C-alpha positions as a Markdown table, in Angstrom:
| # | Residue | x | y | z |
|---|---|---|---|---|
| 1 | Met | -19.6 | 39.9 | -52.7 |
| 2 | Ala | -17.7 | 43.1 | -53.4 |
| 3 | Ser | -13.9 | 43.0 | -53.3 |
| 4 | Ala | -12.2 | 44.4 | -50.2 |
| 5 | Leu | -10.2 | 46.6 | -52.5 |
| 6 | Ser | -13.2 | 48.8 | -53.3 |
| 7 | Tyr | -13.4 | 49.9 | -49.7 |
| 8 | Phe | -9.9 | 51.4 | -49.5 |
| 9 | Pro | -8.9 | 54.1 | -51.9 |
| 10 | Ala | -5.5 | 54.2 | -53.5 |
| 11 | Thr | -3.2 | 57.1 | -52.6 |
| 12 | Tyr | -0.4 | 58.8 | -54.3 |
| 13 | Asn | 2.8 | 58.9 | -52.3 |
| 14 | Asn | 6.2 | 60.1 | -53.5 |
| 15 | Gly | 5.6 | 59.6 | -57.1 |
| 16 | Gly | 4.4 | 56.0 | -56.6 |
| 17 | Tyr | 1.0 | 54.5 | -56.4 |
| 18 | Gln | 0.4 | 53.0 | -52.9 |
| 19 | Gln | -2.4 | 50.6 | -52.0 |
| 20 | Phe | -3.6 | 50.2 | -48.3 |
| 21 | Pro | -3.4 | 46.8 | -46.9 |
| 22 | Val | -6.5 | 44.7 | -47.6 |
| 23 | Tyr | -8.6 | 43.6 | -44.6 |
| 24 | Gln | -10.0 | 40.2 | -44.8 |
| 25 | Pro | -12.4 | 39.2 | -42.0 |
| 26 | Gln | -12.1 | 35.7 | -40.5 |
| 27 | Gln | -14.7 | 33.3 | -41.4 |
| 28 | Phe | -16.1 | 31.7 | -38.2 |
| 29 | Asn | -18.7 | 29.5 | -39.8 |
| 30 | Gln | -16.1 | 26.9 | -41.0 |
| 31 | Pro | -15.0 | 24.4 | -38.2 |
| 32 | Val | -11.4 | 24.0 | -37.6 |
| 33 | Gln | -10.3 | 20.5 | -38.2 |
| 34 | Gln | -7.4 | 19.3 | -36.2 |
| 35 | Gln | -5.2 | 16.4 | -37.3 |
| 36 | Pro | -4.7 | 13.8 | -34.6 |
| 37 | Val | -1.1 | 13.6 | -33.4 |
| 38 | Gln | 0.4 | 10.3 | -34.4 |
| 39 | Gln | 3.5 | 9.1 | -32.8 |
| 40 | Gln | 4.8 | 6.4 | -35.0 |
| 41 | Gln | 8.5 | 6.7 | -34.2 |
| 42 | Gly | 10.0 | 3.3 | -34.5 |
| 43 | Asn | 10.5 | 1.7 | -31.1 |
| 44 | Asn | 8.8 | 3.7 | -28.2 |
| 45 | Ile | 9.5 | 1.0 | -25.6 |
| 46 | Leu | 11.6 | 2.3 | -22.7 |
| 47 | Trp | 14.0 | -0.5 | -21.4 |
| 48 | Val | 15.6 | -0.7 | -18.0 |
| 49 | Arg | 18.0 | -3.2 | -16.6 |
| 50 | Asn | 16.4 | -3.9 | -13.2 |
| 51 | Glu | 13.9 | -2.6 | -10.6 |
| 52 | Gln | 16.4 | -0.2 | -9.1 |
| 53 | Glu | 16.9 | 1.5 | -12.5 |
| 54 | Ala | 13.2 | 1.7 | -12.9 |
| 55 | Ala | 12.8 | 3.3 | -9.5 |
| 56 | Met | 15.4 | 6.0 | -10.4 |
| 57 | Tyr | 13.7 | 6.8 | -13.8 |
| 58 | Pro | 12.3 | 10.4 | -13.7 |
| 59 | Val | 8.6 | 10.9 | -14.3 |
| 60 | Ala | 6.9 | 14.3 | -14.7 |
| 61 | Pro | 4.0 | 15.2 | -12.4 |
| 62 | Asn | 0.6 | 13.8 | -13.5 |
| 63 | Asn | 2.3 | 11.3 | -15.9 |
| 64 | Ala | 2.9 | 7.6 | -16.1 |
| 65 | Val | 5.7 | 5.7 | -17.9 |
| 66 | Pro | 5.8 | 2.0 | -18.7 |
| 67 | Leu | 9.3 | 0.6 | -18.3 |
| 68 | Trp | 10.2 | -2.8 | -19.6 |
| 69 | Asp | 12.8 | -4.9 | -17.9 |
| 70 | Ser | 15.4 | -6.1 | -20.4 |
| 71 | Asn | 16.6 | -9.0 | -18.2 |
| 72 | Ser | 13.4 | -10.5 | -17.0 |
| 73 | Pro | 9.7 | -10.6 | -18.1 |
| 74 | Val | 8.6 | -7.7 | -15.9 |
| 75 | Leu | 6.8 | -4.4 | -16.6 |
| 76 | Tyr | 7.2 | -1.4 | -14.2 |
| 77 | Leu | 4.5 | 1.2 | -14.4 |
| 78 | Lys | 6.0 | 4.4 | -12.8 |
| 79 | Gln | 3.5 | 7.2 | -12.1 |
| 80 | Ala | 3.8 | 10.6 | -10.4 |
| 81 | Asp | 0.9 | 12.5 | -8.8 |
| 82 | Ala | 0.3 | 16.2 | -9.1 |
| 83 | Ser | 2.9 | 17.0 | -6.5 |
| 84 | Gly | 5.5 | 14.9 | -8.4 |
| 85 | Lys | 5.6 | 12.1 | -5.8 |
| 86 | Pro | 6.3 | 8.8 | -7.7 |
| 87 | Thr | 4.8 | 5.4 | -7.2 |
| 88 | Met | 5.6 | 2.2 | -9.0 |
| 89 | Lys | 3.6 | -0.9 | -9.8 |
| 90 | Ile | 5.3 | -4.1 | -10.9 |
| 91 | Tyr | 3.7 | -6.5 | -13.3 |
| 92 | Asp | 5.1 | -10.0 | -14.1 |
| 93 | Leu | 4.5 | -11.1 | -17.6 |
| 94 | Val | 3.2 | -14.6 | -17.8 |
| 95 | Glu | 2.5 | -16.6 | -20.9 |
| 96 | Arg | -1.2 | -17.5 | -21.3 |
| 97 | Val | -1.4 | -21.2 | -22.3 |
| 98 | Gln | -4.6 | -22.1 | -24.1 |
| 99 | Glu | -5.9 | -25.7 | -23.8 |
| 100 | Pro | -6.5 | -27.3 | -27.2 |
| 101 | Gln | -10.2 | -27.7 | -27.9 |
| 102 | Ser | -11.4 | -31.2 | -28.6 |
| 103 | Asp | -14.7 | -33.0 | -29.1 |
| 104 | Glu | -14.0 | -35.5 | -26.3 |
| 105 | Lys | -16.5 | -36.0 | -23.4 |
| 106 | Pro | -15.6 | -34.3 | -20.2 |
| 107 | Lys | -13.3 | -36.2 | -17.8 |
| 108 | Ala | -14.7 | -38.0 | -14.7 |
| 109 | Asp | -13.5 | -35.2 | -12.4 |
| 110 | Lys | -15.5 | -32.6 | -14.3 |
| 111 | Val | -18.7 | -34.6 | -14.4 |
| 112 | Val | -21.5 | -33.1 | -12.3 |
| 113 | Ala | -23.3 | -35.6 | -10.0 |
| 114 | Tyr | -26.7 | -35.1 | -8.5 |
| 115 | Ala | -28.1 | -36.8 | -5.4 |
| 116 | Thr | -31.3 | -38.8 | -5.5 |
| 117 | Lys | -34.2 | -38.2 | -3.1 |
| 118 | Glu | -33.4 | -41.3 | -1.1 |
| 119 | Glu | -29.8 | -40.1 | -0.6 |
| 120 | Leu | -31.0 | -36.7 | 0.5 |
| 121 | Ala | -33.4 | -38.3 | 2.9 |
| 122 | Ala | -30.6 | -40.4 | 4.4 |
| 123 | Leu | -28.4 | -37.3 | 4.8 |
| 124 | Ala | -31.3 | -35.5 | 6.5 |
| 125 | Gly | -31.6 | -38.3 | 9.0 |
| 126 | Val | -27.9 | -38.2 | 9.8 |
| 127 | Val | -28.1 | -34.4 | 10.3 |
| 128 | Lys | -31.0 | -34.9 | 12.7 |
| 129 | Asp | -29.0 | -37.5 | 14.7 |
| 130 | Val | -26.0 | -35.2 | 14.9 |
| 131 | Asp | -28.3 | -32.3 | 16.0 |
| 132 | Lys | -29.7 | -34.5 | 18.9 |
| 133 | Ile | -26.2 | -35.4 | 20.0 |
| 134 | Ile | -25.2 | -31.7 | 20.0 |
| 135 | Ser | -28.3 | -30.8 | 22.0 |
| 136 | Gly | -27.5 | -33.5 | 24.5 |
| 137 | Leu | -23.9 | -32.2 | 24.9 |
| 138 | Arg | -25.2 | -28.6 | 25.4 |
| 139 | Glu | -27.5 | -29.8 | 28.2 |
| 140 | Asp | -24.6 | -31.7 | 29.9 |
| 141 | Val | -22.4 | -28.6 | 29.6 |
| 142 | Asn | -25.1 | -26.3 | 31.0 |
| 143 | Ala | -25.7 | -28.8 | 33.9 |
| 144 | Leu | -22.0 | -28.7 | 34.8 |
| 145 | Lys | -22.0 | -24.9 | 34.7 |
| 146 | Glu | -24.9 | -24.5 | 37.2 |
| 147 | Pro | -23.8 | -24.7 | 40.9 |
| 148 | Lys | -25.5 | -27.4 | 42.9 |
| 149 | Lys | -27.6 | -26.0 | 45.7 |
| 150 | Gly | -27.3 | -28.9 | 48.1 |
| 151 | Lys | -23.5 | -29.1 | 47.9 |
| 152 | Lys | -22.8 | -25.8 | 49.7 |
| 153 | Lys | -24.8 | -26.7 | 52.7 |
| 154 | Glu | -23.0 | -30.0 | 53.1 |
| 155 | Asp | -19.6 | -28.3 | 53.0 |
| 156 | Asp | -20.5 | -25.9 | 55.8 |
């Protein structure tokens, strides 16, 4: 490739030799690599003393800020919508306790029990008996709701 200097002639100006500025076109075929922004500044946790202080903390529109309570295990997530109206969610931090794993057999309260065919048949019989009782009660209630035809004539 020819040098850019060959395209611009040198001129003589006031006893000195002057060169025109060299034009170098941009190269568009090379992608621009952007370095990711890393925020590794010590301690980025924002501490507040209580819920009232968290409620007063300013938040820019379309942003969210986690605020940690310095006096209790609570996290306040304060957010603002596009108009700047703030909302706050409160999360209680609770320790997760893991049960130790052991090779013991499950305890009696965790054992799954299955019914036998005979037990299911006995249960089906009980359900049929209860159904008959309910049907009888419905008939009695319906009989009480219907007015008796002969009674009106006797009262007249």
